[in-house]
C-alpha positions, -999 to +999 in steps of 0.1 A: +179+175+348+183+193+378+224+190+385+237+194+346+252+169+329+279+158+357+241+142+380+221+115+371+181+126+375+170+100+398+130+084+399+114+053+417+115+030+387+078+014+388+055-003+365+034+025+367+031+046+337+043+074+354+076+074+377+074+102+410+094+127+403+123+138+434+116+173+453+135+195+471+157+209+487+126+230+494+097+217+495+059+212+514+054+179+530+020+175+537+015+142+562-019+137+557-046+100+561-050+086+532-065+049+520-038+025+506-036-007+496+007-012+485-003-049+484-039-054+472-056-053+507-069-016+514-067+002+548-061+034+564-021+052+563-005+084+570+014+090+544+033+123+530+020+140+497-003+114+491+023+088+483+040+058+501+068+061+504+069+093+504+085+113+472+122+112+472+140+143+482+172+153+466+197+179+474+237+187+463+260+186+496+264+216+508+225+234+500+205+238+522+173+218+533+140+238+536+112+212+543+083+224+556+063+199+571+024+202+572+003+178+597-030+179+579-038+143+599-075+135+614-080+103+617-083+092+650-076+054+650-041+065+638-015+093+657-026+132+651+008+145+659+043+141+638+078+146+636+104+140+611+134+127+613+163+127+586+180+098+589+215+099+589+218+138+587+235+146+614+223+184+622+254+204+632+243+232+647+208+225+642+199+199+665+166+216+670+160+201+637+165+165+646+125+153+644+125+133+677+097+141+692+106+138+732+141+144+726+148+175+705+114+188+698+072+190+704+053+170+679+035+194+653-001+197+664-025+189+638-034+219+613-001+231+623+030+233+604+071+230+607+098+243+586+128+221+591+158+238+575+194+225+580+225+222+559+231+191+534+266+185+548+271+150+538+265+132+503+248+098+500+219+079+509+195+088+535+161+089+544+135+104+562+105+092+588+078+103+615+098+099+650+063+105+668+050+067+684+048+042+657+038+065+628+069+060+600+055+017+610+020+036+597+037+051+563+051+084+571+089+077+555+109+078+523+145+087+508+166+110+505+197+109+481+222+141+480+245+143+451+279+150+454+298+170+431+325+157+431+317+123+436+344+099+442+322+068+431+310+087+398+337+063+375+316+028+390+283+036+376+262+052+350+229+057+360+209+053+397+181+045+410+164+039+446+149+003+455+130+007+490+123-023+512+099-028+544+076-048+558+038-036+561+005-045+581-027-048+569-039-031+610-025+003+620+010-005+640-004+012+674-036-014+677-009-041+675-007-063+707+020-089+715+048-096+687+045-076+652+043-098+624+037-086+588+015-092+561+036-089+532+070-073+524+070-036+499+096-033+473+094+006+462+060+002+485+046-026+460+038-065+475+019-091+474+005-111+503-007-150+503-039-151+491-044-118+480-045-102+444-020-105+417-012-071+422+018-052+399+047-057+414+078-030+415+101-029+382+138-017+382+142-007+342+173-014+331+198-016+298+217-037+285+254-034+291+247+001+316+255+004+353+236+012+378+237+022+410+210+006+429+205+028+466+191+001+484+172+019+513+158-005+542+128+017+556+114-012+574+097-008+611+112-046+621+127-070+600+160-072+580+161-082+546+182-103+525+185-089+491+195-105+462+193-101+426+190-135+403+220-142+380+238-107+386+263-100+416+266-067+434+294-047+440+290-023+468+301+010+475+283+034+499+275+019+538+252+045+549+270+083+532+303+067+534+323+056+506+337+022+505+365+005+484+340-020+466+333-051+470+315-080+449+287-102+468+256-115+454+240-107+485+232-082+514+221-083+545+206-048+551+185-039+584+161-015+599+174+020+590+204+006+571+215+015+540+239+006+508+245+014+474+251-013+455+264-008+418+244-038+391+262-048+361+233-053+334+255-074+316+228-107+312+211-116+284+177-095+276+149-106+299+133-102+336+148-115+366+133-114+402+149-092+425+145-111+460+141-094+493+137-119+522+125-109+555+137-127+586+112-127+611+080-110+623+060-126+587+018-137+591+012-164+575+041-151+550+064-180+539+098-182+533+095-181+500+092-163+470+063-179+456+032-160+440+057-128+435+054-123+476+090-108+490+098-099+452+107-073+426+114-072+390+145-061+372+136-056+338+154-050+309+152-026+283+134-049+254+123-079+273+085-087+273+060-072+302+057-103+320+067-118+353+105-135+359+111-171+357+143-170+369+160-194+396+175-184+430+208-184+431+221-214+449+261-207+458+254-175+483+284-149+485+266-131+513+280-095+528+302-095+557+301-064+578+338-069+585+348-069+545+335-031+550+363-004+548+358+034+544+372+048+513+386+075+527+396+087+563+398+047+575+409+052+605+390+047+638+393+085+661+413+073+695+442+054+700+447+021+680+439-005+712+402-017+735+413+008+756+418+038+731+393+061+739+386+092+764+353+073+773+340+040+778+307+033+781+292+001+786+258-006+785+233-034+796+203-047+780+169-062+793+141-075+784+113-084+810+093-112+794+060-103+819+058-063+808+069-072+770+096-043+781+131-037+769+154-013+792+190+001+794+214+001+823+183-009+843+155+020+831+130+014+805+128+046+778+097+063+780+105+100+759+099+128+787+067+159+783+094+179+781+121+173+754+155+168+763+171+198+742+143+223+760+153+205+796+190+216+784+182+252+773+164+259+807+192+247+828+192+211+833+229+198+826+235+163+846+219+130+846+204+136+877+191+168+864+179+153+829+150+132+826+140+103+813+153+096+849+180+068+839+178+075+803+206+098+796+242+100+797+264+132+795+294+132+776+319+158+773+327+177+740+354+172+717+363+136+736+368+102+716+337+079+731+336+044+726+301+021+734+304-012+744+272-032+735+265-065+742+251-088+719+222-119+723+194-095+736+161-111+726+138-104+701+168-100+675+185-089+654+185-050+666+198-025+649+209+002+669+207+037+652+225+069+668+218+103+655+238+130+651+267+110+645+281+079+625+307+061+643+333+036+630+319+002+645+362-011+661+343-045+668+315-062+641+293-087+658+310-125+657+343-105+643+365-120+675+388-090+670+394-054+674+396-032+636+410+004+643+424+008+609+398+008+590+369-002+602+331+007+585+313+037+597+278+042+599+249+049+616+229+020+622+250-016+633+240-047+645+243-055+676+247-092+670+228-124+684+251-142+702+254-144+740+290-136+755+298-114+723+293-076+717+298-052+695+320-016+699+314+017+687+335+047+681+325+083+678+342+121+685+318+147+707+322+173+679+286+183+674+267+197+707+233+182+714+209+154+730+214+127+705+193+093+709+205+063+707+177+036+699+171+000+685+157+014+649+131-019+654+103+010+657+085-013+684+117-016+703+120+020+706+085+019+717+091-005+740+120+011+752+149+003+742+173+034+739+189+060+758+199+093+753+233+106+750+237+145+759+269+159+742+282+188+759+254+201+775+271+232+787+274+239+755+246+231+737+225+265+740+256+287+721+256+259+697+225+251+693+201+286+691+166+275+684+140+297+659+110+306+677+092+287+655+104+255+669+099+272+712+063+274+694+058+237+690+055+228+725+031+252+738+010+246+706+013+207+711+005+210+753-021+231+747-044+208+732-070+181+745-058+144+749-083+134+729-060+147+704-032+135+715-036+100+720-051+080+695-087+065+695-095+030+684-128+019+677-125-014+697-099-004+721-106+029+730-075+047+740-040+032+738-010+047+750+011+058+725+021+092+725+057+105+741+043+122+767+026+093+785+046+091+817+053+125+831+033+155+833+045+192+833+036+189+876+063+165+884+089+176+870+116+202+883+111+236+893+134+252+869+113+234+842+079+242+849+055+259+833+044+294+838+011+282+850+005+241+862-024+223+880-025+191+887-063+191+878-057+187+847-052+217+833-026+222+802+006+244+805+011+271+776+050+280+780+079+275+800+097+294+825+129+311+808 
């Protein structure tokens, strides 16, 4: 065992004869194209180390990740640049390792590599995924677990494992037009679609009498899931890296990007039980049912036959309510315990244009700029007027408590809003009708709610200089403009984030590529706009950010002014 007797070695538990072993904290991630058939339908995909989901990456709290991302993508029908975001990890002092293309870095060019090096400061359940175009919807995603040698939750469980939830499309994500609708639900990378073959389902193996920490991660690009296990209660003990006071429920609604640690007591008679993950929306011929094993996996007790369950879905619902989640340690929200108790309040407005199918935040449709926001700051831009994209950046001062108010009811919800660089206290949850400053849940993905006239409020302290994107984690909505950047302490950002030379080389390499590599070519659609460099050319940016040479005729720049 990697960590000795105090840690449980984690594997993906599936019906495959050999589980996928974990890697890390030092590892190489090969981003490659591969034909895969997770639900029995074969299609080209982009995956990490040949697998979907990618390998589980593990570390011990306080260790340093050194993860070398090697771009071996070559399929012209898919995106060929890449970047990797480490979802839920704050990147204090390493904003340049956050992995958000157009915000904190240029994409990694095909045939090139970039080593992400950062500290494992927080213990808990996280994940990684491409933050370039819609690439993670095509398979570049996987789980992360950081162990705490002094885990305050260890007394609640005997063993642990990871369960990933996602939807799957039978077409490349960038080719989808209109409202994306999934063909199947995958649990630990396996699933079935209506009318498809009876493929193997994922199986989580347990032993009667033991307690299992199920680290449930939504790696979804779109729908939320209602997660339950027949005849078993679920005891929630962690929310997105934050230990919470244990609460027992029998179902959990989990939005894209969210994570929960749930303790399952294997106390039922030996047998097989359905694990259920009902998607909220966006289903292509995928009925709201579990017929034929769709939207399902198997909980298999040791000694049970190798057969599918006959268990019946529970009729009594005791669903998790977000307002019932409370931190186990340091429960107080930052700032004064009142509605106007923050140092700065940001009131966001959201919109949707049914004609263009674009979302807006504060009146601006977000499009990642050609020059990453971090690079703009390092080159001297400091104010919202100087920073691009226009209208897409809010500056906030250092060491202040910020309250962000988010109106509910935006079309296309529920929208999971994720903040990079921070978690936050949800001082007003969706549909709560009141504030909680005493012990609100802390997390990094929040449901903005669907009730018009309601609103959600979050608070965080600006102790992490750098540009951090705040966006909808329905990836198609991010691509449609549902995002804004908080440029935190821009005057202190250069000193707080001394970027390495390897990072500085990303943009010159990327921008020297021909356009036919930076854009995806679809055989039946020609060139489609899936690159974050779609709106701004180097020649339209302020002079102090321009490259050392620039021609409107189409010549590409190689370096930036110092």
